[in-house]
Every structure is written in structure tokens, then in C-alpha cells.
C-alpha positions as CSV (number, residue, x, y, z in Angstrom):
1,X,-25.8,26.8,36.2
2,X,-25.0,25.1,33.3
3,X,-25.1,27.1,29.9
4,X,-27.6,25.1,27.0
5,X,-25.2,23.0,24.3
6,X,-25.1,25.4,21.6
7,X,-26.7,24.4,18.2
8,X,-24.6,24.7,15.2
9,X,-25.8,27.3,12.3
10,X,-27.7,25.9,9.3
11,X,-24.5,27.4,7.8
12,X,-22.3,25.3,9.8
13,X,-24.6,22.0,8.8
14,X,-24.5,22.7,5.5
15,X,-20.4,23.4,5.3
16,X,-20.4,20.3,7.4
17,X,-22.2,18.0,4.9
18,X,-20.6,19.9,1.7
19,X,-17.1,18.7,3.6
20,X,-18.3,15.2,4.0
21,X,-19.6,14.8,0.3
22,X,-16.1,15.8,-1.1
23,X,-14.4,13.4,1.4
24,X,-16.4,10.6,-0.7
25,X,-16.3,12.0,-3.8
26,X,-12.5,12.1,-3.1
27,X,-12.1,9.0,-2.2
28,X,-14.4,7.0,-4.6
29,X,-12.2,9.0,-7.8
30,X,-9.1,7.4,-5.7
31,X,-10.2,3.9,-5.7
32,X,-11.6,4.4,-9.0
33,X,-8.1,5.7,-10.4
34,X,-6.7,2.8,-8.4
35,X,-8.6,-0.3,-10.1
36,X,-8.3,1.4,-13.8
37,X,-4.8,2.2,-13.5
38,X,-3.8,-1.4,-11.9
39,X,-5.9,-3.1,-14.9
40,X,-4.2,-0.3,-18.2
41,X,-1.7,1.5,-16.4
42,X,-0.8,3.8,-18.5
43,X,-3.2,3.7,-21.3
44,X,-5.9,4.5,-18.5
45,X,-7.3,8.0,-18.9
46,X,-8.7,10.9,-16.8
47,X,-11.9,9.9,-18.9
48,X,-11.5,6.5,-17.7
49,X,-10.9,7.3,-14.4
50,X,-14.2,9.2,-14.3
51,X,-16.7,6.5,-15.8
52,X,-15.5,3.6,-13.2
53,X,-15.8,6.5,-10.2
54,X,-19.4,7.0,-11.5
55,X,-18.7,11.0,-11.5
56,X,-18.2,13.7,-14.7
57,X,-14.9,13.8,-16.3
58,X,-15.0,17.7,-15.1
59,X,-15.7,16.7,-11.7
60,X,-12.3,14.8,-11.3
61,X,-10.2,17.7,-12.7
62,X,-12.2,19.5,-9.6
63,X,-10.7,17.7,-7.4
64,X,-7.5,16.3,-9.5
65,X,-6.5,18.8,-11.6
66,X,-4.2,17.0,-14.0
67,X,-2.7,13.4,-13.8
68,X,0.0,13.9,-11.9
69,X,-1.7,15.3,-8.5
70,X,-3.9,12.0,-9.1
71,X,-0.7,9.9,-9.0
72,X,0.7,11.9,-6.1
73,X,-2.2,11.3,-4.0
74,X,-2.8,8.2,-4.9
75,X,1.2,7.0,-3.6
76,X,0.4,9.2,-0.1
77,X,-2.9,6.9,0.1
78,X,-1.2,3.9,-0.6
79,X,1.8,4.3,1.4
80,X,-0.4,5.7,4.3
81,X,-2.5,2.5,4.4
82,X,0.6,0.4,3.8
83,X,1.6,1.8,6.9
84,X,-1.2,1.5,9.3
85,X,-1.2,-2.0,8.1
86,X,2.0,-3.1,8.8
87,X,1.7,-1.4,12.0
88,X,-1.3,-3.6,12.9
89,X,0.9,-6.5,12.0
90,X,3.3,-6.3,14.8
91,X,5.9,-7.4,12.7
92,X,8.7,-6.7,15.1
93,X,7.0,-8.6,17.8
94,X,7.3,-12.2,16.2
95,X,9.9,-14.7,14.5
96,X,11.6,-12.9,11.8
97,X,9.6,-15.8,9.4
98,X,6.4,-15.2,10.7
99,X,7.4,-11.3,10.5
100,X,8.1,-12.1,6.8
101,X,4.6,-13.5,6.3
102,X,2.2,-10.8,8.2
103,X,4.0,-8.0,6.0
104,X,3.0,-9.6,2.6
105,X,-0.3,-10.1,4.2
106,X,0.1,-6.4,5.2
107,X,1.5,-5.2,1.5
108,X,-1.5,-7.2,-0.6
109,X,-3.6,-5.9,1.5
110,X,-3.1,-3.0,0.1
111,X,-4.4,-4.1,-3.6
112,X,-5.0,-1.9,-6.3
113,X,-2.8,0.8,-5.0
114,X,0.5,-0.8,-5.0
115,X,-0.4,-1.9,-8.5
116,X,-1.2,1.3,-9.9
117,X,1.6,2.5,-8.1
118,X,3.9,0.3,-10.0
119,X,2.5,0.2,-13.5
120,X,2.8,4.2,-13.5
121,X,6.3,3.7,-12.2
122,X,5.7,6.5,-9.7
123,X,7.7,6.4,-6.2
124,X,6.2,7.6,-3.1
125,X,7.9,10.6,-0.9
126,X,10.9,9.3,0.0
127,X,10.9,10.2,3.3
128,X,7.4,8.6,3.8
129,X,7.7,5.1,2.2
130,X,11.3,5.3,4.9
131,X,8.9,5.6,7.4
132,X,6.1,4.0,6.8
133,X,7.0,1.0,4.9
134,X,11.0,1.0,4.2
135,X,12.3,1.7,8.3
136,X,9.6,-1.5,9.5
137,X,10.7,-3.2,7.0
138,X,14.3,-3.1,7.3
139,X,14.5,-3.6,11.4
140,X,12.5,-7.1,10.3
141,X,15.1,-8.1,8.2
142,X,18.2,-6.6,10.6
143,X,16.4,-8.4,13.0
144,X,16.9,-11.7,10.7
145,X,20.3,-11.3,9.9
146,X,20.9,-10.5,13.4
147,X,20.0,-14.0,14.5
148,X,20.8,-15.9,11.6
149,X,17.2,-16.4,9.7
150,X,18.1,-14.1,7.1
151,X,21.4,-14.2,5.0
152,X,23.6,-11.4,6.5
153,X,25.5,-10.4,2.1
154,X,22.4,-8.6,0.7
155,X,21.4,-4.9,2.2
156,X,18.4,-4.6,3.6
157,X,17.1,-2.2,1.2
158,X,17.8,-4.5,-1.4
159,X,15.6,-7.2,0.7
160,X,12.9,-4.5,0.7
161,X,12.4,-3.9,-2.7
162,X,12.5,-7.3,-3.3
163,X,9.5,-8.3,-1.4
164,X,7.8,-5.2,-2.3
165,X,8.5,-6.3,-6.1
166,X,7.3,-9.6,-5.4
167,X,3.7,-8.5,-4.0
168,X,3.1,-6.1,-6.8
169,X,4.2,-9.0,-9.1
170,X,2.1,-11.3,-7.4
171,X,-1.3,-9.0,-7.2
172,X,-0.5,-8.4,-11.5
173,X,-0.1,-11.9,-12.4
174,X,-2.6,-13.4,-14.1
175,X,-4.4,-16.2,-13.1
176,X,-4.5,-14.4,-9.7
177,X,-4.2,-16.2,-6.5
178,X,-6.3,-16.2,-3.4
179,X,-5.5,-14.3,-0.8
180,X,-3.9,-16.6,1.6
181,X,-2.2,-18.4,-1.3
182,X,-0.4,-15.1,-2.2
183,X,0.7,-14.8,0.7
184,X,1.9,-18.0,1.5
185,X,3.4,-18.1,-2.3
186,X,5.4,-14.6,-1.8
187,X,6.7,-15.5,1.7
188,X,7.7,-19.2,0.6
189,X,9.4,-17.6,-2.5
190,X,11.2,-14.6,-0.6
191,X,12.7,-16.6,2.2
192,X,14.1,-19.0,0.0
193,X,16.1,-16.5,-1.7
194,X,16.7,-14.7,1.8
195,X,17.2,-17.3,4.2
196,X,20.4,-17.3,5.1
197,X,22.8,-20.7,3.8
198,X,23.2,-22.0,7.5
199,X,19.5,-22.1,8.5
200,X,18.5,-23.1,4.9
201,X,21.2,-25.8,5.7
202,X,19.6,-27.3,9.3
203,X,16.1,-26.3,8.0
204,X,13.6,-29.8,8.3
């Protein structure tokens, strides 16, 4: 004889509802912070973040007790999002040139979070950055160097930093290009500098 399904108590339902609400508020604050910091940088205040999120200043401080806590969380979200997008792009399954284009598209789609970190000069946790961003990009560049598609006289870490810097610069530029135009421009600029000289001379 099967037992009847247990019905959650009212207290449990209220707790679950409260947790979901807190997650939505925290997400709204982070999204607003990314937008505000991407545009105003260090000039943006917690008041500006609260106004953009549509919440009280006290609410922002309830979730993030100071500016550094907010920035640290933005860094975590940006790295996690970039890592997930790079994994979905499967940059390790295509030719290096196509892998670079896919990587650029993935990083561009992180958007304001990347710009905010650059403006605030915040470095994500090294181990997280290595695992989710630097590692996958480094392996892509190593494969390109081994095949002769990418110049081997430049360290992979330089190539990674250069590509990320190009993405941040393009996202911050005014006037901005459309998504696909930005992908094409960044990919072309990067590969023009990163492509091996032998590959450049034989390219059509």
C-alpha cells in the first residue's frame, strides 16, 4: 500500500517563496549593478545601483554589505557565465579560426558584467578564471599553435589576455556595433595579429 504524498507545510511553502523572492531581488541588483558600473565605472554609487534595480538603498546593503562584496559577486557571475558560454560553444571541436570566432561570440554575450569588471579593475578568483576562461582559451591557442594556424612566439597567456581585452574594448566602444559585426571585427583584429606568419603569407 503506497503512502499518500506529503503535503508541504505552510511554513515550508512560505520559506520556499521567500527564498525565490530573495534570489530574484539579488539577481535584479546584480543586473542593475552591471549596467550602471559598465556605463559609469567608479563614479557609480550604491544609490545609483539601487535606483537602477528599483529597490531601496537599504535593500542593496542587505544583500551586499559593501561595494566590494557586490563587485566580488559580479566577478563570480561573469566568470561562471563566460565559462558556461564557452563550454556551450564547443571551441575545442572546431578549427582554431572558427574556435576564436565562437569564443568571441561567447564572451561578447556576457555583456555588461565584463565591462563592469574591467572598469572597476576587479580580477576574478584566479582558480575560477583559469578553469572557466583562461584554460579553455589557452587550450584553443595551444592547438592553433601546434597546427601552425596561430603564431607560436607569443605565450598563450598573452593571447588570452589580448582576446579578453579586445572584447571588453569593443563592448565599451561608442558607437557600438551590432553583435555579429562586433564578433567579426574582434575576430579579424585578433587573428590578424595572432595568425602565424607562414599562415598569413599563404592565406588567400
